[in-house]
C-alpha positions as CSV (number, residue, x, y, z in Angstrom):
1,X,0.0,0.0,0.0
2,X,1.5,3.3,-1.0
3,X,1.6,6.0,1.7
4,X,2.3,8.9,-0.6
5,X,0.9,9.3,-4.1
6,X,2.4,11.6,-6.6
7,X,0.7,14.7,-7.9
8,X,0.8,14.7,-11.7
9,X,2.6,17.7,-13.2
10,X,0.2,20.2,-14.7
11,X,0.7,21.1,-18.4
12,X,-0.2,24.7,-17.6
13,X,-0.1,26.4,-14.2
14,X,-1.7,29.7,-13.3
15,X,0.4,32.8,-12.6
16,X,-0.3,32.3,-8.9
17,X,1.5,29.0,-8.9
18,X,5.2,28.7,-8.4
19,X,6.3,25.4,-10.0
20,X,9.9,24.7,-9.3
21,X,11.6,21.8,-11.1
22,X,15.0,21.6,-9.5
23,X,17.6,19.0,-10.0
24,X,19.9,18.0,-7.2
25,X,22.5,15.4,-6.2
26,X,24.9,14.6,-3.5
27,X,24.8,16.7,-0.3
28,X,28.3,17.4,0.9
29,X,29.0,16.0,4.3
30,X,26.3,13.3,4.0
31,X,28.1,10.0,3.3
32,X,25.9,7.5,1.8
33,X,23.8,9.9,-0.2
34,X,25.8,9.3,-3.4
35,X,25.4,5.6,-2.9
36,X,21.6,6.0,-2.4
37,X,21.3,8.0,-5.5
38,X,23.3,6.5,-8.3
39,X,23.4,7.9,-11.8
40,X,20.6,5.5,-12.9
41,X,18.3,6.7,-10.1
42,X,16.0,9.7,-10.2
43,X,13.9,11.0,-7.3
44,X,11.0,13.4,-7.6
45,X,9.6,15.2,-4.6
46,X,6.2,16.9,-4.9
47,X,5.2,19.8,-2.6
48,X,2.3,22.3,-2.4
49,X,1.5,25.1,-0.1
50,X,2.3,28.6,1.2
51,X,3.3,31.5,-1.1
52,X,4.8,33.3,1.9
53,X,8.1,31.3,1.9
54,X,8.1,30.5,-1.9
55,X,10.9,33.0,-2.9
56,X,13.2,31.5,-0.2
57,X,12.3,27.9,-1.1
58,X,13.1,28.7,-4.8
59,X,16.5,29.9,-3.8
60,X,17.1,26.8,-1.7
61,X,16.1,24.4,-4.4
62,X,18.2,26.3,-7.0
63,X,21.3,26.2,-4.9
64,X,20.6,22.6,-3.9
65,X,20.4,21.8,-7.7
66,X,24.1,22.7,-8.1
67,X,25.3,19.6,-6.2
68,X,22.3,17.2,-6.6
69,X,21.7,16.2,-10.2
70,X,19.3,13.3,-9.4
71,X,16.6,15.0,-7.3
72,X,13.7,16.9,-8.8
73,X,11.5,19.1,-6.6
74,X,8.2,20.3,-7.9
75,X,6.7,22.9,-5.6
76,X,3.4,24.6,-6.3
77,X,2.8,27.8,-4.3
78,X,-1.0,27.5,-4.1
79,X,-1.5,28.9,-0.6
80,X,-1.4,27.3,2.9
81,X,-5.0,26.0,2.6
82,X,-4.2,24.0,-0.5
83,X,-1.0,22.8,1.0
84,X,-2.7,21.3,4.0
85,X,-5.5,19.9,2.0
86,X,-3.3,18.1,-0.5
87,X,-1.1,16.9,2.3
88,X,-4.1,15.4,4.0
89,X,-5.1,13.7,0.8
90,X,-1.6,12.2,0.3
91,X,-1.2,13.9,-3.1
92,X,2.2,15.3,-2.2
93,X,5.4,14.3,-0.4
94,X,5.4,17.4,1.7
95,X,3.2,20.4,2.3
96,X,3.9,24.0,3.4
97,X,1.8,26.3,5.5
98,X,2.2,29.6,7.5
99,X,-0.5,28.2,9.8
100,X,0.8,25.1,11.6
101,X,-1.6,22.2,11.3
102,X,-4.0,21.8,14.2
103,X,-4.5,18.5,16.0
104,X,-7.9,18.2,14.2
105,X,-6.2,18.8,10.8
106,X,-3.5,16.2,11.6
107,X,-6.0,13.5,12.8
108,X,-6.9,12.2,9.2
109,X,-3.2,11.6,8.4
110,X,-2.9,8.0,9.7
111,X,0.9,7.8,9.4
112,X,1.4,10.9,11.5
113,X,2.7,14.4,10.9
114,X,5.9,16.2,11.7
115,X,5.8,20.0,11.6
116,X,9.0,21.8,10.9
117,X,9.3,25.6,11.1
118,X,11.7,26.3,8.3
119,X,12.0,30.1,8.3
120,X,10.2,33.2,9.6
121,X,9.1,36.5,8.3
122,X,7.1,39.7,8.9
123,X,3.7,40.5,7.4
124,X,3.5,44.1,6.4
125,X,0.8,46.6,5.4
126,X,1.8,47.8,2.0
127,X,-0.1,50.7,0.4
128,X,-0.4,52.8,-2.7
129,X,-0.4,56.6,-2.1
130,X,1.7,58.0,-5.0
131,X,1.8,61.6,-3.6
132,X,2.8,60.6,0.0
133,X,6.6,60.3,0.2
134,X,6.9,60.3,4.0
135,X,6.8,56.9,5.8
136,X,3.3,56.4,7.0
137,X,2.6,55.4,10.6
138,X,-0.5,53.4,11.4
139,X,-1.7,53.0,15.0
140,X,-3.3,49.8,16.1
141,X,-6.7,51.6,16.2
142,X,-6.1,52.8,12.7
143,X,-5.2,49.6,10.9
144,X,-7.9,47.6,12.8
145,X,-10.4,50.3,11.8
146,X,-9.3,50.2,8.2
147,X,-9.8,46.4,7.8
148,X,-13.1,46.6,9.7
149,X,-14.3,49.1,7.1
150,X,-14.8,51.8,9.7
151,X,-12.0,54.1,8.5
152,X,-12.6,54.7,4.8
153,X,-10.4,57.6,3.7
154,X,-6.7,58.3,4.0
155,X,-7.2,61.7,5.7
156,X,-9.3,60.2,8.5
157,X,-8.4,61.8,11.9
158,X,-7.3,58.4,13.3
159,X,-4.6,58.2,10.6
160,X,-3.6,61.9,10.5
161,X,-3.1,61.9,14.3
162,X,-0.1,59.6,14.1
163,X,1.3,61.5,11.0
164,X,1.6,65.2,12.0
165,X,2.8,67.4,9.2
166,X,2.0,64.8,6.5
167,X,-0.5,65.9,3.9
168,X,-2.8,62.9,3.5
169,X,-5.3,62.9,0.6
170,X,-9.0,62.5,0.8
171,X,-8.7,59.3,-1.1
172,X,-10.9,56.3,-0.6
173,X,-9.2,53.4,1.1
174,X,-9.4,50.1,-0.8
175,X,-8.6,47.1,1.4
176,X,-6.9,44.2,-0.4
177,X,-7.1,40.7,1.2
178,X,-6.5,37.1,0.1
179,X,-9.0,35.2,-2.0
180,X,-7.5,31.8,-1.2
181,X,-7.1,29.8,2.0
182,X,-4.0,31.5,3.4
183,X,-1.6,31.1,6.3
184,X,-0.7,34.8,5.8
185,X,-4.4,35.6,6.4
186,X,-4.4,33.3,9.4
187,X,-1.4,35.1,10.9
188,X,-2.7,38.6,10.1
189,X,-6.2,38.0,11.4
190,X,-4.8,36.2,14.5
191,X,-2.9,39.4,15.3
192,X,-6.0,41.5,14.7
193,X,-7.9,39.2,17.0
194,X,-5.2,39.6,19.7
195,X,-5.4,43.4,19.7
196,X,-9.1,44.0,19.0
197,X,-12.1,42.4,20.6
198,X,-14.3,43.7,17.9
199,X,-12.3,41.8,15.3
200,X,-12.1,38.7,17.5
201,X,-15.8,38.7,18.0
202,X,-16.5,39.7,14.4
203,X,-14.6,38.4,11.4
204,X,-12.2,36.5,13.7
205,X,-9.0,34.6,12.9
206,X,-8.7,32.0,10.2
207,X,-7.1,31.0,6.9
208,X,-10.2,32.1,5.0
209,X,-12.0,35.1,6.5
210,X,-14.9,37.2,5.3
211,X,-13.4,40.7,5.3
212,X,-16.0,43.3,5.8
213,X,-14.7,45.4,2.9
214,X,-12.4,45.4,0.0
215,X,-11.2,43.2,-2.9
216,X,-9.2,40.1,-2.9
217,X,-6.2,38.6,-4.8
218,X,-4.8,35.1,-5.0
219,X,-1.6,34.6,-3.1
220,X,1.0,37.1,-1.9
221,X,1.8,37.9,-5.6
222,X,-1.9,38.6,-6.4
223,X,-2.4,40.9,-3.4
224,X,0.9,42.7,-4.2
225,X,-0.3,43.2,-7.8
226,X,-3.7,44.6,-6.8
227,X,-2.1,47.1,-4.4
228,X,0.3,48.3,-7.0
229,X,-2.4,48.9,-9.6
230,X,-5.0,50.5,-7.2
231,X,-4.4,54.1,-5.9
232,X,-5.5,54.3,-2.3
233,X,-5.1,50.5,-1.7
234,X,-3.7,48.8,1.4
235,X,-3.2,45.1,2.0
236,X,-1.2,42.6,4.0
237,X,1.7,40.8,2.3
238,X,4.9,39.0,3.2
239,X,7.7,41.5,3.7
240,X,9.9,40.0,0.9
241,X,7.1,40.4,-1.7
242,X,6.7,44.1,-0.7
243,X,10.4,44.6,-1.0
244,X,10.6,43.0,-4.4
245,X,7.5,44.9,-5.6
246,X,9.1,48.2,-4.3
247,X,5.9,49.0,-2.4
248,X,5.9,51.4,0.6
249,X,5.2,49.8,3.9
250,X,3.6,51.3,7.0
251,X,5.3,51.6,10.3
252,X,3.0,49.8,12.7
253,X,2.4,50.6,16.4
254,X,3.5,47.6,18.6
255,X,2.2,46.6,22.0
256,X,4.5,49.0,23.8
257,X,3.3,52.0,21.7
258,X,6.4,52.3,19.4
259,X,6.1,52.6,15.6
260,X,8.4,50.1,13.9
261,X,9.2,49.1,10.4
262,X,9.7,45.5,9.4
263,X,13.3,44.6,9.3
264,X,15.7,41.9,10.4
265,X,16.2,43.3,13.9
266,X,12.6,44.0,14.8
267,X,11.7,40.5,13.4
268,X,14.4,38.8,15.5
269,X,13.2,40.6,18.5
270,X,9.7,39.4,18.0
271,X,10.8,35.8,17.7
272,X,12.9,36.1,20.8
273,X,9.7,36.8,22.8
274,X,8.2,33.4,22.2
275,X,9.5,30.0,23.4
276,X,9.2,27.2,20.9
277,X,7.3,24.3,22.5
278,X,8.1,20.7,22.0
279,X,5.6,20.3,19.2
280,X,7.2,23.2,17.4
281,X,4.0,25.2,17.0
282,X,4.3,28.7,18.1
283,X,2.4,31.9,17.1
284,X,3.8,35.3,17.7
285,X,0.4,37.1,17.7
286,X,1.4,40.3,19.6
287,X,5.0,40.3,20.9
288,X,5.5,42.3,24.0
289,X,9.2,43.4,23.6
290,X,9.5,47.2,23.0
291,X,11.6,46.7,19.8
292,X,9.4,43.9,18.3
293,X,7.7,44.4,15.0
294,X,4.0,43.4,15.8
295,X,3.3,40.8,13.0
296,X,5.8,38.1,12.7
297,X,5.4,34.4,12.0
298,X,7.2,31.1,11.5
299,X,6.2,29.1,8.4
300,X,6.2,25.3,8.4
301,X,6.9,22.3,6.3
302,X,4.4,19.4,6.7
303,X,6.0,16.0,6.6
304,X,4.7,12.5,7.1
305,X,6.2,10.4,9.9
306,X,6.4,7.3,7.6
307,X,7.4,7.1,3.9
308,X,7.1,3.9,1.9
309,X,9.9,4.8,-0.6
310,X,13.3,5.0,1.1
311,X,14.7,7.1,-1.7
312,X,11.9,9.7,-1.3
313,X,12.7,9.7,2.5
314,X,16.4,10.2,2.0
315,X,16.0,12.9,-0.6
316,X,13.4,14.8,1.5
317,X,15.6,14.7,4.6
318,X,18.6,15.9,2.7
319,X,16.7,18.9,1.2
320,X,15.4,19.8,4.7
321,X,18.9,19.6,6.2
322,X,20.1,21.9,3.5
323,X,17.4,24.4,4.2
324,X,18.2,24.3,8.0
325,X,21.9,24.8,7.5
326,X,23.4,26.5,4.4
327,X,19.9,27.6,3.3
328,X,19.5,29.9,6.3
329,X,22.3,32.1,4.9
330,X,20.0,33.3,2.1
331,X,17.2,34.4,4.4
332,X,18.1,38.0,5.2
333,X,18.7,39.0,1.6
334,X,15.3,37.8,0.6
335,X,13.5,39.4,3.5
336,X,13.2,36.5,5.8
337,X,14.4,36.1,9.4
338,X,17.0,33.3,9.9
339,X,15.8,30.7,12.4
340,X,17.1,31.0,16.0
341,X,19.7,28.3,16.8
342,X,17.3,26.5,19.3
343,X,14.7,26.2,16.5
344,X,17.2,24.7,14.1
345,X,18.2,22.2,16.8
346,X,14.6,21.3,17.5
347,X,14.0,20.7,13.8
348,X,17.1,18.5,13.4
349,X,16.0,16.5,16.3
350,X,12.5,16.2,14.9
351,X,13.9,14.7,11.7
352,X,14.6,11.5,13.7
353,X,10.8,11.1,13.9
354,X,10.6,10.7,10.1
355,X,11.3,7.2,8.8
């Protein structure tokens, strides 16, 4: 009985999909890998899931390719919801999600699940105000009000109060959210629920949320594109996408009342405020440290505890080890937060659960 079935390659993939076909070979420092993968052997790994870490995963797989000519990795960045669903259905070898699977979501997976936080990053509020060149500050009251649909123009007093001297236009605010099941949405709405009872008791947290106002795009790329083409728009996206798209990002008020921009230091500070538990599921919904950016998250790979094919198992473990070691060196340049050492150690230990 096969435990993992392969997902057929699609002849055509929508622009929201990131399909990575990466060739790889022997991982230096891993004796036995070359023996397991001789020239006559080819291994294909199929994965689906979060768009949030996709640029970093693409970099990992590209670099892994240089030394691993017998491993092919096909990763479709369809969103965390799709990643979890296809993983539950055994259509992939691994999934990826910014929302770690719950116990209820793991229950249908009879061979068991190992969750591995592989990187971390900030979620930013990117906006499109062509005539505003000063960095915009948004209080907690302001951005909750915007996404609740209660603040509808950019010169609303709640916004101008935090931006003295900045001439804000009487432009309608267009909220941009995600149309797909999204871990980014889960993280963002979990933060809103942590700081606002009205949000918590209204739209609430989740991977798919009915936002009171606005339009929706598919994936972080879709949201970024909508913001860029819509004057007056604001939406939540992963920091790296906002950087690549050259979109301005608001400074957000954190729990201590400081306005901070997303960067490596404020992200690291946020992660330091949370202790990773034994099951490696931790949410940084509203970090308390004074220098912490307020919306930061880990993002997870979803792995089975048991694999039928030993070559699939060995290849997957090798790729994961690469991401946890050399792969971390690419994080900062792409807008991600390198994992703390204790998290890497916990992931390496957890790999022993996969057989």
